[in-house]
N, C-alpha and C positions, 0 to 999 in steps of 0.2 A: 542462679543466675537464670535468666528466661533463655530459651530457645530461639533461635534466630537462623533464619534460611539465609544462608549467603551462596547466592546463584554464582555458578561457574559460569566462566568465559568460554564459549564454544571456540573451538579450532575452526575457523573460518576458511583455513587456506585453502586456494582451489575451489571453494565454493561459490557459486555467481547463481543467482536468480535469473530465470528467464523474464525479459521485460522488452516491452515496445517502447520506445523512445523518439520515434519519428513524429513531430507535430502533425503534418499532413494525415499520416496515417491514423492516428489517432482521432483526429477530427473526422476523416471519412470512415473507419471502419469500427470504431471503439466507442462511439458517442452515446451509447447505452452506460457506459461507466461513468457519467456526469449527472445520474439521478438515479431516484430509486423510487418505489410504489409511492412515495409523497409526490411525485411530480417536480417536486421542487428542482428549479434547474440550478447545477454549479458550473463551476468552471471547468473549461478542459486543463487536466492536468499535464504537465509537463512528461512524465512517465507514467506507465501502467507495467506494475510487476504481478506475475503470476506465478508464485511459488508452490512446490509441490511436496516440499518437506520442512521440517522446521526450521532446520540450518538454512535452507534457502530465503524462509522469513528473515532469522538472523543477519543475514547478509544485505538482504534489501534493506532492513530497519537501519543497519550500520553504517550502509550508503548512504541512506538519506540524511541520518544524523549529521555526519561528515560534511555535507553540504549545507546542513542547518536549515532543509526544506519542511514544509509541512506535510503531512501524511494522513492520508484519510484510510482506514480499514473497512474494508467491504468484505463482506459475505456474499450471500445470495441476491442482496439489494433488494429485500423484500419488505425492507421497515418502511414506515409510513411517517416519519417525522424528519425526514431529510439528513439522515446520519450518515448516506453513505455518496452523496452529492458534494464533491470537493469544493472548498471555499479556499481561496487564497487571500 
């Protein structure tokens, strides 16, 4: 029998991920999150999450999945192919 990894579902009760979900604030203060080193301009996201822990990442992804929305994962936004530029 093959070994299979069965991921455990983390207990996310009480875990929330810091986020910005004010459209005006995102446009005025977080526009750098719509592009990367490619300089391709993406769309403005509805929310920007700032997880500090693995559980906060899980919480954010669960919240996004619950709304069936798209997600763009971004690290330092140093890529040069537009991978960090959100597309809706």
